[in-house]
Structure formats: structure tokens, C-alpha cells
VMD Tcl script that builds the backbone (N, CA, C; Angstrom):
set m [mol new atoms 318]
animate dup $m
set s [atomselect $m all]
$s set {name element resname resid chain x y z} {
  {N N UNK 1 A 128.768 108.889 96.701}
  {CA C UNK 1 A 128.134 108.298 95.541}
  {C C UNK 1 A 127.119 109.300 94.975}
  {N N UNK 2 A 127.019 109.403 93.660}
  {CA C UNK 2 A 126.046 110.310 93.051}
  {C C UNK 2 A 124.608 109.945 93.429}
  {N N UNK 3 A 123.795 110.982 93.604}
  {CA C UNK 3 A 122.383 110.787 93.948}
  {C C UNK 3 A 121.506 111.155 92.761}
  {N N UNK 4 A 120.390 110.456 92.682}
  {CA C UNK 4 A 119.454 110.655 91.575}
  {C C UNK 4 A 118.034 110.667 92.107}
  {N N UNK 5 A 117.196 111.486 91.484}
  {CA C UNK 5 A 115.763 111.466 91.729}
  {C C UNK 5 A 115.136 110.716 90.566}
  {N N UNK 6 A 114.441 109.642 90.879}
  {CA C UNK 6 A 113.748 108.865 89.850}
  {C C UNK 6 A 112.256 109.055 90.074}
  {N N UNK 7 A 111.586 109.541 89.040}
  {CA C UNK 7 A 110.137 109.705 89.075}
  {C C UNK 7 A 109.543 108.659 88.148}
  {N N UNK 8 A 108.552 107.932 88.632}
  {CA C UNK 8 A 108.004 106.843 87.827}
  {C C UNK 8 A 106.491 106.856 87.832}
  {N N UNK 9 A 105.948 106.336 86.748}
  {CA C UNK 9 A 104.514 106.138 86.604}
  {C C UNK 9 A 104.259 104.712 86.148}
  {N N UNK 10 A 103.356 104.043 86.848}
  {CA C UNK 10 A 102.955 102.704 86.442}
  {C C UNK 10 A 101.970 102.836 85.285}
  {N N UNK 11 A 102.102 101.968 84.286}
  {CA C UNK 11 A 101.194 101.983 83.137}
  {C C UNK 11 A 100.698 100.568 82.865}
  {N N UNK 12 A 99.479 100.465 82.334}
  {CA C UNK 12 A 98.927 99.179 81.911}
  {C C UNK 12 A 99.019 98.094 82.955}
  {N N UNK 13 A 99.692 97.018 82.607}
  {CA C UNK 13 A 99.827 95.869 83.497}
  {C C UNK 13 A 100.605 96.217 84.770}
  {N N UNK 14 A 101.407 97.263 84.719}
  {CA C UNK 14 A 102.149 97.692 85.896}
  {C C UNK 14 A 101.220 98.150 87.014}
  {N N UNK 15 A 100.138 98.832 86.649}
  {CA C UNK 15 A 99.148 99.262 87.641}
  {C C UNK 15 A 98.486 98.034 88.262}
  {N N UNK 16 A 98.136 97.065 87.431}
  {CA C UNK 16 A 97.530 95.835 87.947}
  {C C UNK 16 A 98.485 95.101 88.878}
  {N N UNK 17 A 99.756 95.068 88.520}
  {CA C UNK 17 A 100.755 94.425 89.358}
  {C C UNK 17 A 100.917 95.130 90.696}
  {N N UNK 18 A 100.872 96.458 90.678}
  {CA C UNK 18 A 100.966 97.228 91.913}
  {C C UNK 18 A 99.779 96.933 92.820}
  {N N UNK 19 A 98.599 96.872 92.236}
  {CA C UNK 19 A 97.414 96.543 93.027}
  {C C UNK 19 A 97.506 95.140 93.622}
  {N N UNK 20 A 98.044 94.202 92.848}
  {CA C UNK 20 A 98.175 92.822 93.310}
  {C C UNK 20 A 99.249 92.682 94.392}
  {N N UNK 21 A 100.434 93.265 94.141}
  {CA C UNK 21 A 101.577 93.098 95.038}
  {C C UNK 21 A 101.535 94.023 96.247}
  {N N UNK 22 A 100.989 95.213 96.067}
  {CA C UNK 22 A 101.025 96.210 97.129}
  {C C UNK 22 A 102.307 97.022 97.084}
  {N N UNK 23 A 102.286 98.139 97.785}
  {CA C UNK 23 A 103.416 99.066 97.766}
  {C C UNK 23 A 104.679 98.526 98.403}
  {N N UNK 24 A 104.543 97.802 99.508}
  {CA C UNK 24 A 105.732 97.301 100.217}
  {C C UNK 24 A 106.504 96.283 99.387}
  {N N UNK 25 A 105.786 95.421 98.693}
  {CA C UNK 25 A 106.460 94.415 97.864}
  {C C UNK 25 A 107.175 95.077 96.689}
  {N N UNK 26 A 106.560 96.105 96.111}
  {CA C UNK 26 A 107.219 96.815 95.004}
  {C C UNK 26 A 108.437 97.571 95.512}
  {N N UNK 27 A 108.353 98.156 96.714}
  {CA C UNK 27 A 109.522 98.832 97.276}
  {C C UNK 27 A 110.669 97.844 97.455}
  {N N UNK 28 A 110.366 96.662 97.968}
  {CA C UNK 28 A 111.401 95.641 98.159}
  {C C UNK 28 A 112.038 95.261 96.826}
  {N N UNK 29 A 111.232 95.180 95.765}
  {CA C UNK 29 A 111.768 94.843 94.443}
  {C C UNK 29 A 112.710 95.939 93.939}
  {N N UNK 30 A 112.340 97.193 94.173}
  {CA C UNK 30 A 113.190 98.312 93.749}
  {C C UNK 30 A 114.477 98.334 94.570}
  {N N UNK 31 A 114.365 98.102 95.869}
  {CA C UNK 31 A 115.564 98.034 96.713}
  {C C UNK 31 A 116.514 96.942 96.229}
  {N N UNK 32 A 115.958 95.786 95.903}
  {CA C UNK 32 A 116.772 94.678 95.403}
  {C C UNK 32 A 117.476 95.064 94.099}
  {N N UNK 33 A 116.745 95.707 93.200}
  {CA C UNK 33 A 117.330 96.154 91.933}
  {C C UNK 33 A 118.501 97.097 92.182}
  {N N UNK 34 A 118.272 98.111 92.997}
  {CA C UNK 34 A 119.303 99.124 93.235}
  {C C UNK 34 A 120.504 98.520 93.957}
  {N N UNK 35 A 120.253 97.681 94.959}
  {CA C UNK 35 A 121.352 97.051 95.694}
  {C C UNK 35 A 122.149 96.095 94.810}
  {N N UNK 36 A 121.488 95.489 93.814}
  {CA C UNK 36 A 122.202 94.580 92.906}
  {C C UNK 36 A 123.225 95.324 92.057}
  {N N UNK 37 A 123.096 96.653 92.002}
  {CA C UNK 37 A 124.021 97.499 91.245}
  {C C UNK 37 A 124.898 98.332 92.179}
  {N N UNK 38 A 125.021 97.856 93.422}
  {CA C UNK 38 A 125.856 98.513 94.445}
  {C C UNK 38 A 125.352 99.897 94.827}
  {N N UNK 39 A 124.051 100.114 94.697}
  {CA C UNK 39 A 123.452 101.380 95.094}
  {C C UNK 39 A 122.618 101.208 96.343}
  {N N UNK 40 A 121.951 102.296 96.738}
  {CA C UNK 40 A 121.041 102.209 97.878}
  {C C UNK 40 A 119.953 103.264 97.757}
  {N N UNK 41 A 118.823 102.983 98.391}
  {CA C UNK 41 A 117.693 103.910 98.399}
  {C C UNK 41 A 117.813 104.829 99.600}
  {N N UNK 42 A 117.654 106.119 99.359}
  {CA C UNK 42 A 117.602 107.084 100.450}
  {C C UNK 42 A 116.153 107.317 100.864}
  {N N UNK 43 A 115.262 107.449 99.878}
  {CA C UNK 43 A 113.844 107.619 100.182}
  {C C UNK 43 A 113.002 107.043 99.052}
  {N N UNK 44 A 111.774 106.664 99.401}
  {CA C UNK 44 A 110.873 105.981 98.467}
  {C C UNK 44 A 109.455 106.376 98.858}
  {N N UNK 45 A 108.766 107.092 97.975}
  {CA C UNK 45 A 107.412 107.562 98.281}
  {C C UNK 45 A 106.483 107.422 97.081}
  {N N UNK 46 A 105.285 106.932 97.355}
  {CA C UNK 46 A 104.204 106.985 96.379}
  {C C UNK 46 A 103.516 108.329 96.548}
  {N N UNK 47 A 102.829 108.804 95.494}
  {CA C UNK 47 A 102.194 110.110 95.595}
  {C C UNK 47 A 100.912 110.174 94.769}
  {N N UNK 48 A 100.129 111.177 95.064}
  {CA C UNK 48 A 98.969 111.522 94.246}
  {C C UNK 48 A 99.457 112.426 93.123}
  {N N UNK 49 A 98.676 112.573 92.079}
  {CA C UNK 49 A 99.014 113.544 91.050}
  {C C UNK 49 A 99.648 112.932 89.817}
  {N N UNK 50 A 100.454 113.740 89.148}
  {CA C UNK 50 A 101.017 113.363 87.849}
  {C C UNK 50 A 102.090 112.288 87.941}
  {N N UNK 51 A 102.700 112.116 89.106}
  {CA C UNK 51 A 103.762 111.129 89.279}
  {C C UNK 51 A 103.349 110.136 90.351}
  {N N UNK 52 A 103.490 108.830 90.047}
  {CA C UNK 52 A 103.091 107.784 90.996}
  {C C UNK 52 A 104.131 107.513 92.072}
  {N N UNK 53 A 105.406 107.677 91.732}
  {CA C UNK 53 A 106.470 107.228 92.624}
  {C C UNK 53 A 107.672 108.156 92.535}
  {N N UNK 54 A 108.237 108.478 93.701}
  {CA C UNK 54 A 109.476 109.251 93.790}
  {C C UNK 54 A 110.486 108.419 94.563}
  {N N UNK 55 A 111.661 108.230 93.981}
  {CA C UNK 55 A 112.738 107.504 94.647}
  {C C UNK 55 A 113.990 108.368 94.579}
  {N N UNK 56 A 114.629 108.568 95.728}
  {CA C UNK 56 A 115.959 109.165 95.737}
  {C C UNK 56 A 116.908 108.029 96.069}
  {N N UNK 57 A 117.850 107.812 95.165}
  {CA C UNK 57 A 118.784 106.714 95.336}
  {C C UNK 57 A 120.198 107.113 94.999}
  {N N UNK 58 A 121.120 106.324 95.492}
  {CA C UNK 58 A 122.535 106.505 95.181}
  {C C UNK 58 A 122.998 105.342 94.324}
  {N N UNK 59 A 123.767 105.667 93.301}
  {CA C UNK 59 A 124.379 104.662 92.435}
  {C C UNK 59 A 125.860 104.994 92.312}
  {N N UNK 60 A 126.697 103.997 92.099}
  {CA C UNK 60 A 128.127 104.282 91.991}
  {C C UNK 60 A 128.489 105.125 90.769}
  {N N UNK 61 A 127.652 105.076 89.728}
  {CA C UNK 61 A 127.965 105.812 88.501}
  {C C UNK 61 A 126.743 105.863 87.599}
  {N N UNK 62 A 126.836 106.660 86.548}
  {CA C UNK 62 A 125.722 106.822 85.606}
  {C C UNK 62 A 125.368 105.524 84.893}
  {N N UNK 63 A 126.353 104.691 84.602}
  {CA C UNK 63 A 126.053 103.457 83.875}
  {C C UNK 63 A 125.248 102.487 84.735}
  {N N UNK 64 A 125.504 102.467 86.038}
  {CA C UNK 64 A 124.716 101.610 86.928}
  {C C UNK 64 A 123.270 102.098 87.000}
  {N N UNK 65 A 123.095 103.402 87.125}
  {CA C UNK 65 A 121.744 103.973 87.113}
  {C C UNK 65 A 121.043 103.644 85.805}
  {N N UNK 66 A 121.745 103.815 84.699}
  {CA C UNK 66 A 121.157 103.554 83.388}
  {C C UNK 66 A 120.736 102.099 83.253}
  {N N UNK 67 A 121.534 101.182 83.768}
  {CA C UNK 67 A 121.176 99.761 83.729}
  {C C UNK 67 A 119.879 99.514 84.483}
  {N N UNK 68 A 119.711 100.155 85.631}
  {CA C UNK 68 A 118.480 99.994 86.409}
  {C C UNK 68 A 117.276 100.542 85.651}
  {N N UNK 69 A 117.415 101.747 85.129}
  {CA C UNK 69 A 116.305 102.393 84.418}
  {C C UNK 69 A 115.926 101.611 83.160}
  {N N UNK 70 A 116.907 101.149 82.416}
  {CA C UNK 70 A 116.618 100.364 81.215}
  {C C UNK 70 A 115.873 99.071 81.565}
  {N N UNK 71 A 116.299 98.422 82.639}
  {CA C UNK 71 A 115.640 97.177 83.065}
  {C C UNK 71 A 114.172 97.412 83.395}
  {N N UNK 72 A 113.905 98.489 84.109}
  {CA C UNK 72 A 112.527 98.799 84.504}
  {C C UNK 72 A 111.691 99.206 83.292}
  {N N UNK 73 A 112.211 100.137 82.494}
  {CA C UNK 73 A 111.442 100.637 81.355}
  {C C UNK 73 A 111.212 99.572 80.290}
  {N N UNK 74 A 112.114 98.619 80.168}
  {CA C UNK 74 A 111.978 97.562 79.166}
  {C C UNK 74 A 110.764 96.675 79.422}
  {N N UNK 75 A 110.263 96.656 80.644}
  {CA C UNK 75 A 109.080 95.836 80.942}
  {C C UNK 75 A 107.819 96.411 80.321}
  {N N UNK 76 A 107.829 97.704 80.012}
  {CA C UNK 76 A 106.633 98.348 79.481}
  {C C UNK 76 A 105.577 98.603 80.543}
  {N N UNK 77 A 105.881 98.325 81.812}
  {CA C UNK 77 A 104.912 98.492 82.895}
  {C C UNK 77 A 105.138 99.765 83.689}
  {N N UNK 78 A 106.192 100.473 83.320}
  {CA C UNK 78 A 106.550 101.673 84.063}
  {C C UNK 78 A 107.278 102.626 83.127}
  {N N UNK 79 A 107.033 103.901 83.316}
  {CA C UNK 79 A 107.783 104.935 82.602}
  {C C UNK 79 A 108.480 105.773 83.652}
  {N N UNK 80 A 109.715 106.156 83.385}
  {CA C UNK 80 A 110.445 106.910 84.402}
  {C C UNK 80 A 111.186 108.097 83.826}
  {N N UNK 81 A 111.519 108.993 84.721}
  {CA C UNK 81 A 112.305 110.187 84.413}
  {C C UNK 81 A 113.351 110.294 85.514}
  {N N UNK 82 A 114.598 110.579 85.148}
  {CA C UNK 82 A 115.677 110.638 86.124}
  {C C UNK 82 A 116.307 112.022 86.134}
  {N N UNK 83 A 116.583 112.513 87.331}
  {CA C UNK 83 A 117.243 113.798 87.521}
  {C C UNK 83 A 118.484 113.583 88.380}
  {N N UNK 84 A 119.619 114.087 87.920}
  {CA C UNK 84 A 120.841 114.031 88.717}
  {C C UNK 84 A 120.724 115.087 89.813}
  {N N UNK 85 A 121.022 114.697 91.044}
  {CA C UNK 85 A 120.948 115.623 92.173}
  {C C UNK 85 A 122.354 116.048 92.595}
  {N N UNK 86 A 122.499 117.317 92.935}
  {CA C UNK 86 A 123.775 117.863 93.385}
  {C C UNK 86 A 123.649 118.350 94.817}
  {N N UNK 87 A 124.674 118.134 95.593}
  {CA C UNK 87 A 124.701 118.664 96.961}
  {C C UNK 87 A 125.052 120.148 96.902}
  {N N UNK 88 A 124.791 120.894 97.977}
  {CA C UNK 88 A 125.209 122.298 98.004}
  {C C UNK 88 A 126.716 122.453 97.791}
  {N N UNK 89 A 127.486 121.518 98.317}
  {CA C UNK 89 A 128.937 121.572 98.149}
  {C C UNK 89 A 129.349 121.365 96.689}
  {N N UNK 90 A 128.655 120.482 95.996}
  {CA C UNK 90 A 128.950 120.279 94.580}
  {C C UNK 90 A 128.622 121.533 93.774}
  {N N UNK 91 A 127.537 122.199 94.134}
  {CA C UNK 91 A 127.189 123.449 93.456}
  {C C UNK 91 A 128.254 124.507 93.734}
  {N N UNK 92 A 128.758 124.555 94.977}
  {CA C UNK 92 A 129.849 125.483 95.304}
  {C C UNK 92 A 131.054 125.233 94.408}
  {N N UNK 93 A 131.419 123.958 94.223}
  {CA C UNK 93 A 132.547 123.608 93.350}
  {C C UNK 93 A 132.299 124.067 91.926}
  {N N UNK 94 A 131.086 123.852 91.439}
  {CA C UNK 94 A 130.753 124.252 90.068}
  {C C UNK 94 A 130.842 125.766 89.908}
  {N N UNK 95 A 130.404 126.501 90.922}
  {CA C UNK 95 A 130.414 127.961 90.849}
  {C C UNK 95 A 131.835 128.519 90.805}
  {N N UNK 96 A 132.808 127.765 91.297}
  {CA C UNK 96 A 134.199 128.214 91.310}
  {C C UNK 96 A 134.910 127.976 89.981}
  {N N UNK 97 A 134.316 127.182 89.114}
  {CA C UNK 97 A 134.936 126.897 87.811}
  {C C UNK 97 A 134.745 128.093 86.879}
  {N N UNK 98 A 135.611 128.205 85.885}
  {CA C UNK 98 A 135.561 129.338 84.947}
  {C C UNK 98 A 135.407 128.843 83.516}
  {N N UNK 99 A 134.211 128.388 83.151}
  {CA C UNK 99 A 134.029 127.926 81.773}
  {C C UNK 99 A 134.048 129.090 80.779}
  {N N UNK 100 A 134.404 128.785 79.552}
  {CA C UNK 100 A 134.404 129.781 78.477}
  {C C UNK 100 A 133.175 129.512 77.624}
  {N N UNK 101 A 132.314 130.524 77.517}
  {CA C UNK 101 A 131.072 130.368 76.765}
  {C C UNK 101 A 130.704 131.687 76.124}
  {N N UNK 102 A 130.261 131.637 74.877}
  {CA C UNK 102 A 129.758 132.818 74.175}
  {C C UNK 102 A 128.289 132.571 73.888}
  {N N UNK 103 A 127.432 133.470 74.368}
  {CA C UNK 103 A 125.998 133.336 74.169}
  {C C UNK 103 A 125.636 133.543 72.695}
  {N N UNK 104 A 124.542 132.942 72.240}
  {CA C UNK 104 A 124.137 133.115 70.831}
  {C C UNK 104 A 123.967 134.598 70.488}
  {N N UNK 105 A 124.496 134.990 69.362}
  {CA C UNK 105 A 124.361 136.362 68.895}
  {C C UNK 105 A 125.316 137.349 69.539}
  {N N UNK 106 A 126.220 136.877 70.367}
  {CA C UNK 106 A 127.149 137.780 71.084}
  {C C UNK 106 A 128.451 137.933 70.326}
}
mol reanalyze $m
mol bondsrecalc $m
mol representation Tube
mol addrep $m
């Protein structure tokens, strides 16, 4: 299953909700969301700095991931950024392909 890195920041009422619910309850809510889309969490960490939360998760496809992200962002309590993750083996496969590309000005 494809893996994704989701970086999130709580904003406004989302910060208040995090303080009220605590980290464990929010993790359970995220796990429930991801599992409802046939995905699973590999890791879940809160952090100091520019990003409040890092989640590495697996989803069956991009549309399932998008459904999760849209649901969360639509609340206005969280902003997120998603990065598709590739395994070393997937990178090996990509390196073996022969795309045709002409650089600008070439």
C-alpha cells in the first residue's frame, strides 16, 4: 500500500480541542479516520517547532488519502501538507525507466 507523510498544524479551535482532548484521544480519532478508509498508521508523533504533528500512514490509493485530508481540513481546525513516500525499491524501479525529456532551452 502507498505510504504518505502527513504534516499537520492545529489552528484556532483545533488547538483548544487538542488541549481539551489530549494527544492520545486525538491519535485515536486519526487512527479511526484512516482505518475507516482501509488504511493504517505506521507512526504518529507530536513535535516542537513549525509542525505540530507528523503521521506516516498507508492508504490503498490517492483518493482515499485525499478523502481523509479533505475531511480534516474542512473543519478549519487543522492545516495539513502531504508527501508521497517511496521505498528504496520503488526508487530503483523509477531509475530503470527511460523517460524522454528535453530541458528548457535545449
